[in-house]
C-alpha positions as CSV (number, residue, x, y, z in Angstrom):
1,X,-50.7,113.7,65.6
2,X,-48.4,115.7,62.8
3,X,-47.6,118.0,65.6
4,X,-46.6,115.4,68.1
5,X,-44.3,114.2,66.0
6,X,-43.2,117.2,64.6
7,X,-42.5,118.3,68.5
8,X,-40.8,115.2,68.6
9,X,-38.5,115.5,65.9
10,X,-37.7,119.7,67.4
11,X,-36.6,118.4,70.6
12,X,-34.7,115.5,69.2
13,X,-32.6,118.0,67.5
14,X,-32.2,120.3,70.4
15,X,-31.0,117.4,72.8
16,X,-28.4,116.6,69.7
17,X,-27.8,120.3,69.4
18,X,-26.8,120.3,72.9
19,X,-24.8,117.7,73.1
20,X,-22.7,119.1,70.0
21,X,-22.1,122.3,72.1
22,X,-21.3,120.2,75.0
23,X,-18.9,118.9,73.1
24,X,-17.2,122.0,71.3
25,X,-17.4,123.6,74.9
26,X,-15.1,120.9,76.2
27,X,-12.8,120.7,73.1
28,X,-12.9,124.6,73.8
29,X,-11.6,123.9,77.4
30,X,-9.0,121.2,76.3
31,X,-7.5,123.3,73.6
32,X,-6.8,126.5,76.6
33,X,-5.6,124.6,78.0
34,X,-2.9,123.2,75.9
35,X,-2.6,126.5,74.6
36,X,-1.4,128.1,78.0
37,X,0.6,125.2,78.8
38,X,2.6,125.5,75.3
39,X,2.9,128.9,76.5
40,X,4.7,128.3,79.6
41,X,6.9,126.0,77.8
42,X,7.9,128.8,75.0
43,X,8.8,131.1,78.1
44,X,10.8,128.6,79.7
45,X,12.2,128.2,76.7
46,X,13.3,131.7,75.5
47,X,14.4,132.0,79.2
48,X,16.9,129.5,78.2
49,X,18.4,130.6,75.1
50,X,18.6,133.9,77.1
51,X,20.5,132.3,79.4
52,X,22.9,130.6,77.1
53,X,23.3,133.4,75.1
54,X,24.5,135.4,77.9
55,X,26.6,132.3,78.9
56,X,28.2,132.5,75.5
57,X,29.1,135.8,75.1
58,X,30.7,136.0,78.5
59,X,32.7,133.0,77.7
60,X,33.4,134.4,74.2
61,X,34.7,137.8,76.0
62,X,36.9,135.6,77.9
63,X,38.4,132.8,75.9
64,X,42.1,132.9,75.0
65,X,43.3,134.1,72.0
66,X,44.1,131.5,68.9
67,X,40.8,129.8,69.8
68,X,38.3,129.8,66.9
69,X,34.2,129.8,67.3
70,X,34.4,126.2,66.4
71,X,36.2,125.1,69.4
72,X,34.4,127.4,71.7
73,X,31.3,126.1,70.7
74,X,31.9,122.1,70.9
75,X,34.0,123.7,74.8
76,X,30.6,124.6,75.8
77,X,28.1,122.2,74.5
78,X,30.1,119.4,76.2
79,X,29.6,121.7,79.5
80,X,25.4,120.9,79.1
């Protein structure tokens, strides 16, 4: 009787551990997917920043004398 009770407790414990493992595995997969998406978004934002900086540098070298940086920045922001 005691042996079968111990066996039953052990089996219940194993089932509980199995459920925990399945839950953690699912969370891990979701976290990996979120990380992958965040890395893609970061790459896109970096490219946009590089493009914007290149545009600013190009326009800065072409601006008319007498225009200040603030005016140029406001002009650029209105174009976006």
